[in-house]
C-alpha positions in Angstrom: 19.8 132.8 70.9 17.1 131.8 68.5 19.4 131.2 65.7 21.7 129.1 68.2 18.7 127.0 69.0 17.9 126.5 65.5 21.3 125.4 64.4 21.4 123.2 67.5 17.9 121.5 66.7 18.9 121.2 63.1 22.1 119.6 63.6 20.9 117.3 66.4 18.1 116.0 64.2 20.0 115.5 61.1 22.5 113.3 63.1 19.8 111.3 64.9 17.4 110.6 62.0 18.1 109.5 58.2 15.1 110.9 56.5 14.0 109.3 53.2 13.1 111.7 50.5 9.8 110.3 49.8 7.5 112.7 50.8 7.1 116.1 50.3 8.0 119.5 49.1 9.4 117.4 46.2 6.0 115.8 45.8 5.0 119.4 44.4 7.3 119.2 41.3 5.7 115.8 40.1 3.3 115.7 37.0 1.7 113.1 35.2 3.3 111.6 32.0 6.3 113.7 32.6 4.9 116.8 31.2 5.3 120.1 33.2 2.4 121.4 34.9 4.0 124.7 34.7 4.6 124.4 31.0 2.4 123.4 28.4 -0.4 122.5 31.0 -0.9 118.8 29.8 0.0 117.4 33.2 -1.4 117.5 36.8 0.1 119.7 39.4 0.7 117.4 42.3 0.6 118.7 45.8 1.1 116.8 49.3 -0.9 117.6 52.4 0.6 116.7 55.7 -1.7 116.4 58.7 -1.8 114.7 62.1 -5.5 114.1 62.1 -5.9 112.0 58.9 -5.4 108.7 60.8 -8.9 109.6 62.6 -11.8 108.2 60.8 -14.1 111.2 60.7 -11.3 113.7 59.6 -10.1 111.0 57.0 -13.8 111.1 55.8 -14.0 114.8 55.6 -10.6 115.4 53.7 -11.0 112.6 51.3 -14.6 114.3 50.4 -12.8 117.7 50.4 -10.2 116.7 47.9 -12.7 114.9 45.9 -14.7 117.9 45.4 -11.8 120.0 44.8 -10.5 117.8 42.2 -14.0 117.9 40.3 -13.4 121.8 40.3 -9.8 121.9 39.3 -9.1 118.5 37.7 -5.6 119.6 36.9 -4.6 119.6 40.7 -4.0 116.3 42.5 -3.5 116.6 46.2 -2.2 113.6 48.2 -2.5 113.5 52.2 -0.1 111.7 54.4 0.4 111.7 58.1 0.6 109.6 61.1 -0.9 109.3 64.6 -0.6 112.4 67.0 1.9 111.3 69.4 4.3 110.3 66.5 3.5 113.2 64.0 5.3 116.2 65.4 8.8 114.3 65.8 8.4 113.0 62.5 7.5 116.4 60.9 10.8 117.8 62.7 12.9 115.4 60.9 11.4 116.3 57.7 11.4 120.2 57.9 15.1 119.7 58.8 15.7 117.6 55.8 13.5 119.7 53.8 11.2 116.9 52.7 7.9 118.2 54.4 4.7 118.4 52.4 3.7 121.2 50.4 0.9 121.9 52.6 1.4 121.3 56.5 -1.5 121.4 59.0 -0.6 122.3 62.6 -1.8 124.3 65.4 -1.0 128.0 65.9 1.3 127.2 68.8 3.5 124.9 66.6 4.3 127.6 63.9 7.3 129.3 65.7 8.8 126.1 66.4 8.7 124.4 63.2 9.4 127.7 61.1 12.5 128.1 63.1 14.1 124.9 62.2 15.3 126.2 59.1 17.5 129.3 58.6 15.3 132.0 57.1 12.2 130.0 57.9 10.6 126.8 56.6 7.4 128.3 55.5 5.8 131.0 53.3 4.8 134.3 54.3 1.1 134.6 53.4 0.6 138.5 54.1 0.1 139.0 50.3 -2.8 136.7 50.3 -4.4 137.5 53.8 -3.6 141.0 54.9 -6.3 143.6 54.0 -8.8 141.0 53.3 -11.8 139.5 55.1 -9.7 136.3 55.8 -8.2 138.3 58.6 -11.6 138.6 60.4 -14.1 135.9 59.2 -12.0 132.8 60.2 -11.7 131.6 64.0 -7.9 131.6 65.3 -6.6 133.5 62.2 -5.1 136.3 64.6 -3.0 133.3 66.2 -1.1 132.8 62.8 1.3 135.4 63.1 5.1 135.4 63.6 6.8 138.8 63.9 3.6 140.7 62.6 3.1 138.4 59.4 1.0 135.7 58.7 2.4 132.3 58.1 -0.8 130.1 58.4 -4.3 130.3 57.5 -7.4 128.9 59.7 -8.9 127.3 56.8 -10.1 124.0 58.5 -11.9 123.9 61.6 -11.3 124.4 65.3 -12.4 123.0 68.9 -11.9 123.6 72.5 -12.3 120.7 75.2 -15.5 119.8 77.3 -16.6 116.7 79.5 -18.5 114.1 77.6 -20.6 111.8 79.7 -22.7 108.6 79.1 -26.2 109.6 80.0 -27.3 105.8 81.0 -24.3 105.5 83.3 -24.7 108.8 85.3 -28.5 108.1 85.5 -27.9 104.6 86.8 -25.5 106.0 89.5 -27.9 108.8 90.4 -25.3 111.7 89.3 -27.1 114.8 87.8 -24.5 116.3 85.2 -26.1 119.7 85.7 -24.7 119.5 89.4 -21.1 119.1 88.2 -19.9 122.7 88.3 -17.0 122.7 90.2 -13.7 120.5 90.1 -14.6 118.9 93.4 -18.1 118.3 92.0 -16.3 116.6 89.1 -13.9 114.5 91.5 -16.9 113.4 93.6 -19.1 112.3 90.7 -16.0 110.4 89.1 -15.6 108.5 92.4 -19.5 107.6 92.6 -19.4 106.4 89.1 -16.6 103.8 89.6 -18.5 100.3 89.9 -18.2 96.6 89.9 -20.8 95.9 87.4 -20.1 92.2 87.0 -20.3 91.5 90.9 -16.9 89.7 91.1 -15.2 92.0 93.3 -13.3 93.9 90.6 -13.9 97.4 89.4 -14.9 97.2 85.6 -16.3 100.7 85.6 -14.6 104.0 86.2 -15.9 107.6 86.5 -13.3 109.2 84.3 -10.9 107.9 81.6 -7.6 109.7 82.0 -4.1 109.0 80.4 -1.2 108.2 82.7 1.7 107.0 80.6 4.6 108.2 78.4 1.8 109.6 76.3 1.8 113.5 75.9 -1.8 113.5 77.1 -0.4 112.7 80.5 0.7 116.3 81.1 -1.9 118.2 79.0 -5.0 116.9 80.2 -3.7 117.9 83.9 -2.8 121.4 82.9 -5.7 121.9 80.6 -8.2 120.7 83.2 -6.5 122.1 86.6 -3.2 123.8 86.4 -3.6 126.5 83.9 -7.0 128.0 85.5 -5.4 128.6 88.9 -1.6 129.5 87.7 -2.1 131.2 84.4 0.4 128.9 82.8 2.5 125.9 83.2 5.5 127.4 81.4 5.2 131.2 81.9 2.7 133.1 83.8 -0.1 135.5 82.6 -1.5 133.1 80.0 1.7 131.7 78.9 2.9 135.3 77.6 6.1 136.9 77.3 8.7 138.0 77.8 10.0 134.5 77.4 13.0 134.8 80.1 14.4 132.1 82.3 13.3 133.9 85.4 9.7 133.7 84.3 9.4 130.1 84.2 6.4 129.3 85.9 6.2 125.5 86.1 6.9 125.3 89.9 4.6 127.9 91.0 2.4 127.4 94.4 -0.6 127.0 92.2 1.1 124.5 89.7 2.2 122.5 92.6 -1.3 122.4 94.2 -2.6 121.3 91.0 -0.3 118.6 90.6 -1.0 117.1 93.9 -4.8 117.4 93.3 -4.3 115.5 90.2 -2.3 112.8 92.1 -5.2 112.5 94.5 -7.5 112.1 91.6 -5.4 109.3 89.9 -5.0 107.6 93.5 -8.8 107.0 93.7 -9.4 103.5 91.7 -13.0 104.5 91.5 -12.6 107.6 89.8 -9.9 106.7 87.1 -7.8 103.6 86.0 -4.1 103.4 86.6 -1.5 103.5 83.9 -3.9 103.9 80.8 -1.5 104.3 77.9 -2.9 106.7 75.3 -6.1 108.6 74.5 -7.2 105.8 72.0 -7.4 103.4 74.9 -9.4 105.9 76.9 -11.8 106.7 74.1 -12.4 102.9 73.7 -13.0 102.7 77.4 -15.9 105.3 77.1 -17.6 103.8 74.1 -17.5 100.3 75.6 -19.1 101.6 78.9 -16.0 101.1 81.1 -15.6 104.9 81.8 -18.5 107.3 82.2 -16.7 110.4 81.4 -13.9 111.7 79.4 -12.3 115.3 78.5 -12.3 115.6 74.6 -13.2 118.2 72.0 -15.7 118.4 69.1 -13.9 115.7 67.1 -15.1 113.4 69.5 -18.4 113.7 68.3 -17.6 112.7 65.0 -15.3 109.9 66.3 -18.3 108.5 68.3 -20.6 108.8 65.2 -18.2 106.8 63.0 -17.6 104.4 65.9 -21.4 103.6 66.6 -24.1 105.7 65.4 -26.4 104.5 68.2 -23.9 105.8 70.8 -24.9 109.4 69.8 -28.2 108.9 71.9 -26.3 108.3 75.1 -23.7 111.0 74.6 -23.9 114.1 76.6 -21.7 117.0 77.3 -21.0 119.6 80.0 -18.3 122.5 80.3 -15.0 121.9 82.2 -15.7 122.5 85.8 -14.6 125.8 87.6 -11.7 125.4 89.7 -11.6 126.6 93.5 -8.3 127.6 94.8 -7.3 129.5 97.8 -11.1 130.7 98.4 -11.5 131.9 94.7 -13.2 130.5 91.7 -11.3 130.2 88.4 -12.9 129.8 85.0 -11.5 127.1 82.9 -9.2 128.3 80.0 -9.0 125.2 77.9 -6.7 125.7 74.8 -8.6 126.7 71.5 -7.6 124.4 68.9 -7.9 125.7 65.3 -6.0 123.5 62.9 -4.3 125.9 60.6 -2.1 125.3 57.4 1.0 126.4 56.0 2.9 126.3 52.7 6.3 125.1 52.4 9.0 127.2 50.9 10.0 123.9 49.2 6.8 123.6 47.3 7.4 124.3 43.6 3.4 125.0 43.3 2.8 127.7 46.1 0.2 129.3 44.1 -1.9 126.3 43.7 -1.4 125.4 47.2 -2.6 128.8 48.2 -5.8 128.5 45.9 -6.7 125.2 47.7 -6.4 126.7 51.1 -8.5 129.6 50.2 -11.3 127.4 48.7 -11.3 125.6 52.1 -12.8 128.7 53.7 -15.6 128.8 51.5 -19.3 127.7 52.6 -18.9 124.7 50.0 -15.9 123.4 51.6 -16.7 124.2 55.3 -20.0 122.1 54.9 -17.7 119.2 54.1 -15.3 119.8 56.9 -18.0 119.8 59.5 -18.0 116.0 59.0 -14.8 116.0 60.9 -16.8 116.6 63.9 -14.9 119.8 64.6 -16.4 123.2 64.3 -15.7 125.0 60.9 -13.4 127.7 61.0 -15.7 130.2 58.8 -17.6 132.2 61.6 -20.6 132.9 59.4 -21.0 129.3 58.5 -20.5 127.8 62.0 -22.3 130.6 63.6 -25.6 130.0 61.6 -28.8 128.5 62.8 -28.7 125.8 60.2 -25.2 124.6 61.6 -26.5 124.6 65.3 -29.7 122.8 64.3 -27.7 120.0 62.4 -24.8 119.9 65.0 -26.5 120.6 68.4 -23.6 119.1 70.6 -20.6 120.6 68.7 -22.7 124.1 68.8 -22.6 123.9 72.6 -18.7 124.6 72.4 -19.6 128.2 70.8 -21.6 128.6 74.1 -19.0 127.3 76.6 -16.3 129.7 75.0 -18.6 132.7 75.1 -20.2 132.2 78.5 -18.3 129.5 80.6 -14.7 129.8 79.7 -12.0 132.4 80.3 -9.6 133.6 77.6 -8.0 130.3 76.1 -4.6 129.7 77.0 -2.1 128.0 74.6 1.6 126.8 74.7 4.0 129.6 74.1 4.8 130.3 70.6 8.4 130.0 70.6 11.1 127.8 69.1 12.0 126.4 72.4 8.6 125.1 73.1 9.5 121.5 71.8 12.3 121.3 74.5 9.8 122.8 77.2 7.1 120.2 76.6 9.5 117.3 76.4 10.6 118.3 80.1 7.1 118.9 81.1 6.2 115.6 79.9 9.0 113.7 81.7 7.8 115.4 84.9 4.2 114.3 84.4 5.2 110.7 84.0 7.1 111.1 87.4 4.2 112.7 89.2 1.2 110.9 87.7 2.8 107.5 86.8 5.2 106.9 89.5 3.5 109.4 92.0 6.8 111.3 92.7 6.7 114.2 95.0 5.1 117.3 93.0 7.0 120.2 94.3 10.5 118.2 93.9 9.7 117.1 90.5 8.4 120.7 89.5 11.3 122.4 91.0 13.7 120.1 88.8 11.6 120.8 85.8 11.8 124.6 86.4 15.4 124.4 86.6 15.9 122.6 83.3 13.4 124.9 81.6 15.6 127.7 82.5 18.6 126.2 81.0 16.7 125.9 77.8 15.7 129.5 77.9 19.3 131.1 78.6 
């Protein structure tokens, strides 16, 4: 079944898209002045680094500084970064992997590994066991255990990680008489969001909302809902028990009673114009609303701290954060279990300089590199570095996530690490648009989504 799906995806993408061979793995074969970097050493090894976060200012700053420092240490290696915004990155990468034009180094999330590796017969990325197994890299990096396919490592968690929480504007909550420490449950959160909506201009129109959420064709339309509400009570929007296997059609969980309840709860939130604006098209828009004071709360990760600092340093004094709320359902309380997001990196089998690519990824795990990476706003992956007193003192808001994961959150739940996940995610997104943009009946919509997901998994 897996091979059939791989051939199906590859053939479909090859027919749909003509991919220019300008990026990529072939970039690793280039050297300056026509000299071979593998020969007499007079040329530079050129590598390409592909990531979805380079379009964001704090990540660009951190990655540029990272490459500058590495080039000082290794002047014979030149690394070029390319990527696109999050919403377009993954479809673009699919076409590149099918065509064999992906970067020498590709940065993704662990849940994406199986999907992209399976697009090519025999796998698109290098097995990294020889570099990682039996070394301290197995234990010193947050999320490294998530990077296995069939028991082997195909990525290294050498950059940074994050979870999600609720950021708020201190001044807006204080003005509305909302104490952030009182927001413990999801109902507390909804009530606070409704109270924070306001007509600040006195013209009879709302110009401030409690919570900035996405409701459009953007993938956050589904993911914000299931990260905040659905997964804590249902265990999974694709499969139960934390999106675990076996990944059989009869275990599809999207239309479970708990997920239907969660969808109806989210619909009620979206109907309240005080609580959240209608039809917000993307995450960029909701972030701007928060920064401009048009929204008092937003769900985001530690990267948002770096974004806020880059946007306006003065906003940092007004930036507060609380953990995601506890969800009450059928008389029980459920801890939030938001996805833990380590950005992890793979090496393309198409790369002509796999050894040099690995040396860069391994260097990224060092304290020297991790100190630069902290500028991204995410939490550096080296446990010893990010767990130090010095890091907490310098990054007090980001360090809160360490406490949330340890004390407030249950075990993180991520998308199923299967090749079919791309198709399942698209079905989920289509269903979310119907429910949260068009306000279609939640049970009917999720029943329809379940039937389609079962067909994919047959």
